[in-house]
C-alpha positions as CSV (number, residue, x, y, z in Angstrom):
1,M,127.3,133.5,8.7
2,M,129.2,131.5,11.2
3,K,126.4,131.4,13.7
4,K,124.0,130.2,10.7
5,I,126.4,127.4,10.0
6,L,126.8,126.3,13.5
7,A,123.0,126.4,14.1
8,T,122.4,124.3,10.9
9,A,125.1,121.8,12.1
10,L,123.4,121.6,15.5
11,L,120.0,121.1,13.9
12,L,121.3,118.3,11.7
13,A,123.1,116.5,14.7
14,C,119.8,116.7,16.7
15,S,117.8,115.2,14.0
16,L,119.9,112.0,13.7
17,P,119.0,109.0,15.7
18,L,121.0,108.4,18.8
19,S,122.5,105.3,17.5
20,A,124.1,107.2,14.6
21,L,125.7,109.6,17.0
22,A,127.0,106.9,19.3
23,A,127.8,103.9,16.8
24,T,128.4,100.7,18.7
25,K,130.1,98.0,16.7
26,T,129.4,94.3,17.5
27,V,132.9,92.6,17.4
28,T,134.8,89.4,18.5
29,V,137.4,89.4,21.0
30,K,140.1,89.3,18.3
31,E,138.6,92.3,16.4
32,A,138.3,94.2,19.7
33,K,142.1,93.9,20.3
34,T,142.9,95.6,17.0
35,L,140.5,98.7,17.4
36,R,141.6,102.1,18.4
37,D,141.4,103.5,22.1
38,D,137.8,104.5,23.0
39,T,136.1,102.7,20.2
40,R,132.6,101.7,21.3
41,V,131.8,97.8,21.0
42,V,129.6,95.1,21.8
43,L,131.1,91.7,22.8
44,T,129.5,88.4,23.6
45,G,131.2,85.7,25.3
46,K,131.6,83.6,28.6
47,I,133.2,85.2,31.9
48,V,135.8,82.5,32.6
49,S,137.5,83.8,35.7
50,R,138.5,86.9,37.6
51,A,141.5,88.9,36.3
52,G,143.2,90.5,39.2
53,D,141.0,92.8,41.5
54,D,137.3,92.7,42.0
55,D,136.4,94.7,38.9
56,H,138.4,92.8,36.4
57,Y,137.3,89.5,34.6
58,W,138.4,87.5,31.5
59,L,135.7,87.4,28.7
60,Q,136.4,84.6,26.3
61,D,134.8,83.9,22.8
62,S,135.8,81.6,20.1
63,T,138.5,84.0,18.9
64,G,140.4,84.5,22.3
65,K,140.0,86.2,25.6
66,I,140.1,89.8,26.8
67,R,140.2,91.6,30.1
68,I,137.1,93.6,30.9
69,D,136.6,96.1,33.7
70,V,133.1,95.9,35.2
71,D,131.9,98.2,38.1
72,D,129.4,96.7,40.3
73,D,126.7,99.0,39.2
74,D,127.2,97.9,35.5
75,W,125.7,94.4,36.1
76,E,122.0,94.3,35.0
77,D,121.1,91.8,37.8
78,N,123.7,93.0,40.1
79,H,125.9,89.7,40.5
80,V,129.0,88.4,38.9
81,A,128.3,85.7,36.2
82,I,131.5,83.6,36.1
83,G,130.8,80.7,33.9
84,K,127.8,82.4,32.3
85,K,127.6,83.9,28.6
86,V,127.1,87.7,28.8
87,R,127.0,90.7,26.4
88,V,129.0,93.7,27.2
89,V,128.8,97.1,25.9
90,G,131.7,99.4,26.4
91,D,134.7,101.3,25.1
92,V,138.3,99.7,24.1
93,D,140.7,100.8,26.5
94,K,144.5,100.6,25.5
95,N,147.1,101.2,28.0
96,D,150.5,99.7,28.8
97,R,150.4,97.6,25.7
98,R,147.2,95.9,27.0
99,T,143.8,96.1,25.5
100,E,140.8,95.8,27.7
101,I,137.1,96.7,27.7
102,E,135.9,99.4,30.0
103,V,132.3,98.1,30.4
104,D,129.3,100.4,30.6
105,H,126.6,97.6,30.7
106,I,126.7,93.9,31.0
107,R,123.9,91.3,31.0
108,V,123.8,87.6,31.1
109,V,122.4,86.0,27.8
110,H,121.1,82.6,27.1
């Protein structure tokens, strides 16, 4: 009986669209700061400056600014876009009473 239940659950999960399994929420910086750790988000804003070491930057929109952590291989066109409007996809990362976005993908938007 348990094997049938697990098999049915697996079939249902496999039949769902990928977007339903990895829901991504488009949010503002202000909203992102209120979300739980590991929440998947999309943000759009301007990279205004570096925020410490080479991988950290400040992303600003009309609601505020947030630190983002971007590895070199996450850039769509492989370059830093300080002063450019970008869209980032990543996860909320809460630690040391600070909220930042652990970026999986970033690209310049016009």
